[in-house]
N, C-alpha and C positions, 0 to 999 in steps of 0.2 A: 471583268474576265480573271487581270491578274491577281487583284485582291483575292479573287472564290478561288485561287490554284493555289499559291502562298497558300490560306488558313487552311486547304484541304490536305497541303503539305506537310505544315506544323499538326494539325492531330494526327496524320501519321504518324510522325516525330514522336511526338506527346505517348499516342499508346506505344509504340517502339520502347520510349523513357520507363513509364512503366513495366512495362512487360521486364524486359531490363533489371529495373531496379527489386522486382519482384523473386526473379531468379536467385541476385546475390542476399535475399533477404528471408527465402525460401526455409519453411521450417520443416527441417528432416528432412531422411530421402522415403524416394518411392515407397507408400506403404506393401510393405510385405502381402503376399498370398498369406491367406486363412488357411490354418494347420490343416489338416484332414481331420475326419471327428476322429482316428483312432489315436492323433497326436496331441488331444485335446487336454490340457492341464485336466488333473479330476477336480472331482465335484469338492470344495472345502467344508466342513463344519462347522470350523469357527466362524463369526458372527463379524461382520464390521465393526469397526468402535462406533459405541456409542455418544450421544453428546456429547460433547466437553463439560458442560456441565453434569450431568448423569453420570459419567464415567470417573469421575475426580474423587469419587471417596474412596474404591474399589482401588483404584491405579496407586494412593497415597496407602490404601491399606495390605496389600498381597506383599505377603514373605518375597524375596528372590527376586523385588522386584529389582534389583542391583545387583545380586549374587551370580558369581562366576560359573558357568555356563558346566556339562560335563566332562568330564576326562576327555571322551571320545574329540568332543566339539572344541578341548581347551587346543587338542594335539593338534586337530583341522586349522583351527584358527593361526597356531605358528606357522603352518604353511602358505596360508592365504596370504594377500597383500592386495595393496591398492598403493601402487609404485604412484614416484612425482610424475607419471607422463598419464598416470590415470586407471592401468591396466588393472585387473581384476581377474587376472588367471592365476591355473596353479603356481605357487612355486616349484612344487617338484612333478613329476609321473607326466607322459607323453601324453600327447591332446587327443581325444575322442576323437574316431572319423567320421567321418557325417552320418555312417545308420545309427551310431551309438548315441549321438545325438538327440538323433529324433523318442532315443528309449529312453534318456532320463529322465530324473524322478527326484524331485526335490522331499530331500528326506524330512520325517514328522518333526514337529519342533520338540526341543527336551523337555522333559515333565517338569523342569524346575523354571522355565521361562516366566518370566510377566505377561498379561496381558495387553501391556504397549510391545513387549519382547514377540509375540504370537501377531499379531499385529504388522510389525516390520516386516517379521517372516513371511504371512499371505503376500503383503505389497511386491514383495521382491521374487516371490515365486511367478509373481503375474507379470513384472517389468522384464524376469528373465524369458519365460516364455514366450512372450514378444518380441523380446532383441537377441538372444542368446539362449538357449536351451542349455548349450556345455557348461554352464554354470549353474543349473540350479544347486549342484553336488555342495556345492560354495556355501548354501544361503546361510546354513547355521553360524558357518565360522563367520559370515560377516555380519550377525548379529550381533555376536557376540564382541566382536571387532566394532563397531559402530555406535551401537545403543547409545541411549541416554545423550547427551549434548552434542553427538557428535553424526547425529543423522541429518541436518539442512548439511555440512559438507560431505556426507555421503550422498545424498543426490545432487548436489552441484558434482560433482564429481561426475558422476553416470550420466548424468544429465548432459553434458558437456562430448564426453567418452563416444555416447550412440548417437548425438544426434537431435536429441528430446528439445521437442520446443520449450522457452521458459513456462510457458502454461501450464502446461503437464507435469515439467519439475514442481511447480506448486500445487496441482493435486493428487500427485504421489507424497511429496512431505505433506501433504492434509490430513491425510490418512495414518503416516506414522510418527510424529510428530510427540515425544516424550512430554504428557503433562508435567510428569516430577520431574522435569529438567528446567532450568532456567533463562530459556532463550532468548527470552525478552529482553535480559540484559549484554548489552554488547563486551563489558572488558571480563578476559578469562579468570582474572584471579579473582572478581567477585561469583564470580558463575559458579566456583569451585566451592568455594566459602558460603555461599547459600546449600551446594548440594550437599555440606556437611550439616549447617541446621536444621535443613529436612528433618534427613536423616537420623540427626542426635532428639528431637523433639518425637518421632512417632515413637525411638524406643523409650523416651521418657514412658510414656501414654503408655505403651506397651507394658512396660515394666513395673508400671503402677494399674497391672491388670484391667485397663482401657483401651478401647476401638479409638483407636488414630483417624476416626473421625474429619471430615474438614471443620465443624465447629468444637470442636476438641482443639484441635492444631493451631487455628483461626482466635483463643483463647491462650494457649499457651506463648502463638507468636507475639501477641500482647503484653503478655507478665513480663516475657524476655525484650522485649522493645523497652516497658518501663524501669528494667536493671539498664541496659548500656546504652538506653534515647536514640537507638536508629530500628528503620521502620523495613527494612530491607526484606525481612521474611513474614511479613504484615503483605505488605506489596504482593508478592510474589504469591501468596495462595488469593490472596483478592484477585489480583490481574485474571483467574483463574472461574473467577465466580464464586459466590456469597452462597449457602445455604440460604433457604425461603422462609427465616429467621427472620421476623422484619426489625425486632430490637438490635440483633445482630448487625445488620447492614448501618441504621441507623449511627453506631456507634463507631464501626471500623471506615465506615464516611467522616464522620468526624473526626480520624485521628488524620485520616489521609491528606485530608483537606487542612492540616493547623491548626484546627476548632480549639479542639481536644490534645496538645503537647506530650509525645511520647513523654519527656522527662518527667513531667509533672502528676501523674499518672495519679497517687495521691490526690490530687486537689483539683478534679475532673469536675466534683458539685457544685464546689466552687466559684469554677472559675461558669460554670454553665450558668450560675444564677445572677454572677456579676453581669454578664453579657446578657442574657433577658433583660434587667434591670434597667441595663442601659440603652436597648432597643425599645423598653416600653418608653420612654421617656423622651424620645424622638419621633416612635409615634402620636404621643397624646399629644406633644407641639404643634405635628403637622396634620393629624385630623383627627375628627370625630368619628365612632362608631356606637350606634344604639343598640337596644338590645335586640332587632330585627334585623342586624347584623345588616345595617342601613352606614356607607360612608360615604364623610363629605367634608371637604375642609375648614379647619378648625376658622374660628373668629381669634384671629391672632390680628395686631398690626402687621399690615406688610407695604410695600411700596409700591406708588401709584403705578396702575396696569397687573400687577406678579396678581392678583384673588381672579382675572379672568385667565390670564394663563396659566392657572393652577385646576381654574374649573375645568377649562381644555384641555390640559393634562391627565386627573380624570375620570372624566371624557371616555378619553382616548383608552387608558388604558379596562375600566370598566367595558367597554364594548369589546375588548379585545378577551379577557378574562370570558366572556360567560362566551365565545368560540370555544374556549379551551379542554378540550377533552368528553365533551357531552354525549361522549356515547360512556364514560364509565360515571356510576352512579355517587361517588364520591365527589367528583367533582362538579357537582349539579344539587348542593347545598349549599346552603344562602352561607354559611359559615364560612363554609371552603373557598366560596368567593368572593368574602370580605376579605377572607386573609390572603388573598393573592392579591386583591387590589391593593391592599394596606401595604404588602413587601413590596411590589413592585413604586409603586408614588414613594414611598421613604426614600427609597434606592436610589431614585429618579429624581429624586429633591439634592439627597446630599450627592450626589456624581453628576454634578451638571456637563462634566465634558465627553459621560457618555449619555446620558439623558434617561431617554425611552426609548427600545429599539419595538419593531411588532416581533416578536418568537420569547424576546426573555419572556412570555409568560407561560412560553412551552417549556421553560427551563425551570422555573420559579416551579410551575404546577409536579413536577417529577422534587424537586428537592424537599416541597413541602410534603408532600405523599408520604416519604420515606422518612421524612424528619419529623414526623407527628404523629407518628403509629403508636408510640409509646407514650406519647403527653394527648390533652386535653388541647381542640382546638383552639379555645384561647392561648395554651403557653405556647402553642405549635407558632404562632406571631410572632413568636420574639426565636425564633429563627431563620427569620427574611433577613433581607438586604438590607439592615439596616445602619451600613459604614462609609465616610468616605473612604477613600484609597487608604489614607494613611490607618483608620483600623477595619476596614471591608474583610482584612484577613480571620479579623477577631469573631465573626459569624460563619457557621456552617457553610448556608446558603452563598454569602456576601465571600468566603474562599475559592467556592466556586467558577461565580463571574468574576473574579479578578482575575482568575488564568487565563480564560476564555474570554473577556472582554473584548477580546485587540480583534475579536471578528464582528464587533458592532462598532467601529471608530469605524471611519470615514478618513482620516486623517492616514492610518496605514491599510488603507485596501489597495493602494500599487508598491506598497513595501512584503518585503521576503516574508512579514510577521501577519500578512493581514490574508484578503483572500484572494488575492491575484498571487501568493506566495503559493495558498495551498495549493489554487489549478495547478501551476508550475509545476509543483511535486507531483502531484498525480498523474497529470499528464504525463512527467520523463517517468514514472515507474509502471503508466501503461504500452507508454513505448519501447519501455523495455521488459516486461511481461510479454505483452502480447503486440507485436508490431502491425503485423495483419488488422486485428481489430482497434488498432488505435489510427490505421490509416483508411480503413473505411470510416467510420465517422471524422476522420479528417475529409475526406473529397465528397463527404454529403456536409459537408460544415457544418457541422454540431459543435457547438460550444459548449464544456460542463458547468464554466462557469453557476449558469444558476442555478445546475442542480449541486455542487461542490455549496454552493453560498448557503443553502439549506441543508442540507447535509454537516457542516463544519458548524456553522452558528448556532446555530440549536442543540450537537450533535444527535441528532438521529431520532429528539422527542414527538417532531411531529410526524415519523412517516416507520415508525414502529410500532407494535404493541408494547402497553407498559411493561410488563413483563418483562419483552426483546430490551426494550430502553433499559429496563435496570439492569440486565445480564449484560448488555453493551457499558453501560456508565459506570463497571463494576472495574472493567480492564480500562478503561478511561481513566479516569480515576487514581488507578492501584501503575498507570503506566509509570515505569524510572524515567523515561524523557516526556513524559507529558502533554497530554492526550498525543504523541504523534501516532499513537494507534488509529486516531482516528481516519488520519491518510490511506492508513492500508487498508482499513475498513470499506471507508472509499473503494478504492480500487476492486477488493475481491465484489462488493456489487456488481460493478460494470463487468467481472470476467464472471459472474456467474450466470450473467446473463449473454453469453460471448455468441451461443446456440443461435439465439433469438433475434439478435440484431445483428449479424452476418446474414441472416437471412434476407435485408430487405435495408434498401440507399433510400427511404422516403424518410424525409428528413423529421416529418412531424408522428412518424411511427414510430423508429427509432428514439423520438424524446419521449415517448408513453412509457416504452419498457423500459430506458434509464427509471422515469422517476417510478414507476412501479416497483424498479427493483427491490427495495427494504423488506417491500411486506412480500411481497411477490417470490422469495427464496427462502428457500429451506435455510432456517435459522440457525442449527447447527453446521450444516456445509457454510455457511457462510463463515462462522467464528474459523471454525477450521483451515482453509483458503485464509483469512486475513492473520490467523495466528501465523502459518507457515509463509505468507510476504511477509511479517514480522522476523523472522528469524532470516530468514534467504539475507536479508535489510541490514539484521542487527549478524551479521555472523562477523564483523568489522574487516580490515586487511584480510584474512586465512585465504591462503587462493584455495582452491582456484576461483579465479574473478565470475562470479553466476548474479543477474544473468550477462552473459559478455555484454560486453561495449560495442561490438563489431556491428548491430545488427542498429545501434542507435547513432553510428556512423555514416551508413548507408540508407537509413533513414531522412540525412541533415543532407546530405548529396543532394535526394531523390526531389526535397523538397526543393529546395535552390535551382536544382537544373529546370525542373515542371516553373517556375517563378520565371528564371528566367526564359525558357521558351515562350511563357507567354506574352511576357511583354515585347519583347522580338518579335512575336506574333502581329499582336495587334499596332506598333510601329509599322509594319511595312507591309499592311494591307491597308492600314489609311491612307501611306505614303503613295503607292501604288493607282491609288483611286480618285484620288483627289487636285484637284489645280493648283498654281501656285503661291496662293496665300494660306492656303493652308498647310500644304507644305511648309513655308516658311512658319508655321505655329509647331507646325512638328519639328520642326529644326531648335525653335526658341522652349518649349515645353515638354515636348516626350524624351524628346533627345536626352536632355538629362537626367533623365530619366534610365533611360536604358544604360546610360554613361552610368550610373550610380550602381545599378542593380547590375555592370560587367564587373566592375571594381570590387564588387562584393562577393561574388561569385567568385572570381579569382581569389582572393582572399581564403574564402571558406575552401576552396580546391585545395590550393598549399596549406593550408593548417589539416585537413582530413590527409590530404596528401601523408604524413609528417606520422599521424593515427592510424593511421590504412600501414602504412611500411610498417611500425613498429608488433603489428599485428600479424599481416604478411610473414612477419622473420621468424615469430615461434611461434607459430603453425605451418613452416613451411614442409616437412615432408609428406605432412597430408594433406596441402592446400594446392601441391605444383600443379597437375592440371586442372583443378576450377581457379589459380591465376591463369593460366594460358586464356582459359575462354574469355576471365572475365577483360583482359587488355584487348582481346580481339572486338571483344563486344563494345567496351567502354572507347576505344580510340574511335570505330564508327560512330559512336551515335556523341561523341563532342566534335569529329568533321562533320555531323550534320548542322552540329551549334554555328559551326567556325563558318561553315559553307550562307545560313543560311544567313549571321550575319553582315558578311559580303555583300552582300548578293543588295541586304537590307538599303548597306551603306551607299551601293549603286545605284539604287532605284528611290535612296533621297535625296538626291543634288548630291553638291559638294561641299559639303556640311562639314567642316573641320571639327566639328563635335559629335557627331554622329558618327563622321572617321575612325577619329579617336575610341568611341565606344564600341566600332566593330573590332578593332585591335585589337582593343583588349576584352574583346570574345574570343576572338582569336587567341590571342595569348594562355586565358583558361584555359580552351579547351588543350592546345597542345600542352602545359601544362601537366594535366593529368591523365595523356595517351602517356608523355614523355616518362610518368613517374612509372606507370606500369610495364612501361621497354625499361627502362634501369631497373625494377625489383625483377621481373623476369630475369634479366641476365644475373645478376646477382644472386640471385638463388642458384642457376646454374652451376654457376662458380662456385659457390657454399660450399661446405661439410657438413657429411648425415649432422642433424641438431644433437647431442649428447643427455641425457637423463642427467639433472643434476642431485648432486650428493645433498642427502637430506640425511639429520637425526638421527641417530637410532631411538627408532619408538615409533618414528613423527611418521604419520599420512599424508 
């Protein structure tokens, strides 16, 4: 009975813990009442932005995309500011009263606003109707001040000021991100340089009487790169999606993968001929392909046993190739199957450290499809995986695999470069942008490993339609941080299924929803969401920090409190319900575990206390009331831990080890409670924080 009583107490304690940390991690204020029909925002005639790929032409084509607004807008922009404290109030003029607030109307966008400006105008109108209608009159000024590369900074400030959940900030930025701005680049100087380069090649095309379409700009980017040896402009344009011109995609991918060096533009034909001959020699040495496209191991002298290994390897590859993209007619052709088999076999033989791993067939299929569009199938074989690490980058497909092969190497699985490193990064981002969803998946004990393994190692080749895969790979290959955008896409897929995931706590159902995510999500929305996450993550150290790090601190504290409570509950239940022999086992086996948990909890509390103190100091004026509430609740919470720890020590006999564990639990609790008490006293004595002075023109 005592054991059951303890379990009931700890169950109640666990529920109290969850409720407390949920309150600290709450995503924004209580929902405001719906406005009455009389004050609903007027319907807009402007449509929401079209797909990233479909709209990029007119985004680069439109005159005035970077033009200065009207005189009225400029004067209003001079009065508008977002200061270091995030204020977006008018700098002059008295505030509107409550009656005027509901009568505020957003001004129409000026005629010289580009389509991207109008999309930002519409999103800001939506945002301020939800949060502060008195600021509707400032919308045109905000657009003029923050258009282009500054839009991620704008939404970071607004999300923090109005306590908007980070996941909603992602959606707002996804709707308004300027595709003409180099948001995927972290360096400010390089961003400015690329802005100027885009403007220059566009003006050159217009001066020659040509339309600055994507194909035209891409051609000029290649010519520009051939002169200066740099591919930044080509990457920027490719990241936003290549037009449906198969020949152009094949050429651009080869350039970005290093197969065709930008500086040797005049030698491209000779380079391709040389590399195809090199691959042909490897293939003829290892394989025989007859006129019926049947592939077999060549009759060459081999070491004992190697012939059997080669036959088994070839059969394994054939089995996987037979299952590859069977819904696509191109991959059902005997010639295509023979090409895939040969590519994979040659690569496996020349790369024994990687060999062949299931999934490589999916990557090879995409590359073969792109690289063979302007060649006969026999020639396309020469674009295969035919080099070792020293020569791998000399072929188009090999260049791609060289950069992503870490995902196939078991030796790197537990390193920062392997699959586990990707899982950790995706988990971190998910907890930052949507802590509620992350905690929901954690409670269901659903590991993201199996999904990340599949998505990242084959770059979604198995989980999306071929046209969507090609569009994703445009961004993956052009990413200046070399496939870092894959991680952002994984997080975007999960966030896209947020509502469905939160509607169930069944592990199997959750797994089904995530697995179907890439195909079951609107592809244009997926790209917008992934681009928004990328833009936020590559803002660098520009203040303010977004998403706020405090959410991660609270989540860590909650996780440790939960772990410690479970360990103590199990030990107490066993100690009170068993005899002397089992009690002895508890002292020898379970108690050290509790001791270790207590020590870890104590260390974590001390570390997190310092992080929380810094955060609370920075936000003292706005968080004073919340701090007092948190002090009371956290003191109560950790008092429960201390009390149960002491109770466990008394019930588990007089073991010195168990007593030490309880004492360290008590110390950890006192550290947490004491920290909040000291912090509260410090804030009561500290003067009101003054805004930091910022350089002129800086936001």
